[in-house]
N, C-alpha and C positions, 0 to 999 in steps of 0.2 A: 504493499500498499504506499510507503514512504517514496518509492520509486515511482509511483504514478503521480503522487503529490509533487515530488522535485520535477517530473515531467509537464505537469499543468503549470508550475512556476516558471519552467524554462520557456514553455511556450508563451507565456506573458511577458516574459522578459525580450523573448525575440520580437513578439508582438510592437512593444514599447520601442526597440530600436527601428522596426521597418515603419512605426508610426513617424517616428521623429524625422526619417528622411522624406517625408510625404510633404509638399508645400501647403501651408497653412492657409486657410481661407479667411478672408476679413470676420472678426468676432461676430458679427451681426449675423452670418450666416451660418455660424456653428449652433447645433443643437447639443451634440453629442451624448454617447450612450454611457453611463457609468455606472458599476455595480461595484460595490465595496462588502466585502464579509469578512470581520474580525473574530476569531475564536482560537483559543489555545490549541496548539498539536496535539498534546498529550491527550486529549478529551474529544477532539473533534477530527474528522477525516472526510474526505471526497468518496462520494457514493454515486452510483448510476441513477438517472434520474427516473422515475416512474410513478405513476398515480398512485393512489391508496388502493389497497385490496380490499374487498368488504370485510367491513368489521375493524378496521384500521381507523383510528382516530384523526381527523384532517381539517384543518381550517384554512380558507384561502382570503384573501386581502378583498377590501370592498372592490377594488379595480379588477380582480380576478388574475392579478399578474404573478402573485407569490402565494406557495402553500408552504404549511408545515404539515408534517405527517408524524404521528407517532407510531413507531414501530418497536417491535420486540424491547430493545434495549436502547434506542436511540430517538431522537427528535430531529427529524430531518428538513430542512431549510432549502428551498428550491424553487424556480421558475416553473409556472403552469405550461402548459401547451400554448395558451393564450399567451401568456408573457414570453416566450421563447418568439413564437411567432411575432409579436411586437416589439421585440428587444430594440430595433433601431427605429422606432417611428420617430423620434424625438429629433434624430439627425435631420437636418437642413442641408444636404448635400449639394454643392454648387459646381465640383469640379469637372472637368471636360477631359476627355480622351483617357491617356494612359492611366492618371491619377485616379479617376473613376473606375477604371477596371481594377487597379491595385487595391481602392477600398473595397470593391465589391467582394475582391479574394480575402482580404482580412476580415471582412464581417461575417464571410461565410465560416472562416477557420475559428473566429470567436463563438458564433453560434453553436460550433461543436464544443467548444471548451464550457460554454454555458449549459450543455446538457447533462448537468450532472447536478447533486445537490451537496449540501454540507450536514453530516450528520453529527450529533452533539452527544454522548452518552449520558444517559438517564441518572445513571450513580453517579455524575459528578454534578446532579443538581440538588440544590437545598430545597427549592419549593418553585411552585408555579402558579401565578395567580393573575386576575383581569383587574383592572383600571380604566372602567369604560372601555373604550375602543383601544386600549393598550394592552398586550400580553407579554407579561414580564414571567423570564425563566430565570430565576437568579440561581447561580452556583454556590459552590461552599463557601465561598470567600464574599460573598454578598454582591457581585460584579453580575450585572443583567446580560445573558447571554444573547446575542445575535441583535442587542441595542443599538450599536454603530453601524447595521447594515443600511445600505443604500443601495435604491434601485432607481438611477435617473430623478434624482433628488426626492423620491420617496423614501418614508422609512416604515417597513413593512410592519414591523412590532408594535405598530401604533395606528394601523390602519385595518381594524377589523370591525367586524359588529359586535356590540357590547353582549350580546347574549352568546354569540358563538365564542368569544375570547373567554368567558366565562365556563361553557360547556369544555373547551378544549383545554383551559387550565387545570379543572377537575379531572380531567382522562389523565393529564401528566402527572398533576398530585398523585391518584391513585397508582401508577406507576413507580413514582419515586419510592412510595409506601412499599411497596410490593419488592421492589429491590432492595430496600434495607432489610425486609424481613427475611429475605431470602441469603443474605450475607450475614445476619446473625446466625442463622441454623447452620 
């Protein structure tokens, strides 16, 4: 798994190098697609993106672009099919010719990279709760997991239906309690 994470990081670094070679359009013409996820490596890892199986608790942002899925021992943050399909909608590309073709190739490659999720181990969580439309997954140190995640200037952890956020938080909290009981036995 670490080699896969290194591959993703190397591909992202290669993209940055390639992107730095592309002439920059005027700032008013740029929209830009931005995704940022921060989570400790020891308790988080990259997984294949897939929808929830029947019976797996899941929640989507109000826009339908990002989902959290509770699997056996992890909470997975990932783009939905809709989110992946609309990943570059905010880009207002005005380039012509060769740079337009190069950008299309880069976007295709990035879409492949984002066709994954970030899994966070339930055993590393202290608690889960909802505050209005905000879903909080708190780790053992009191930090909020996925709190700094950003998708095109959207913060998915604060973009849920309040009722759905409460329901999903309760499911995660039950899973945390179950993992604690198993570890004591």
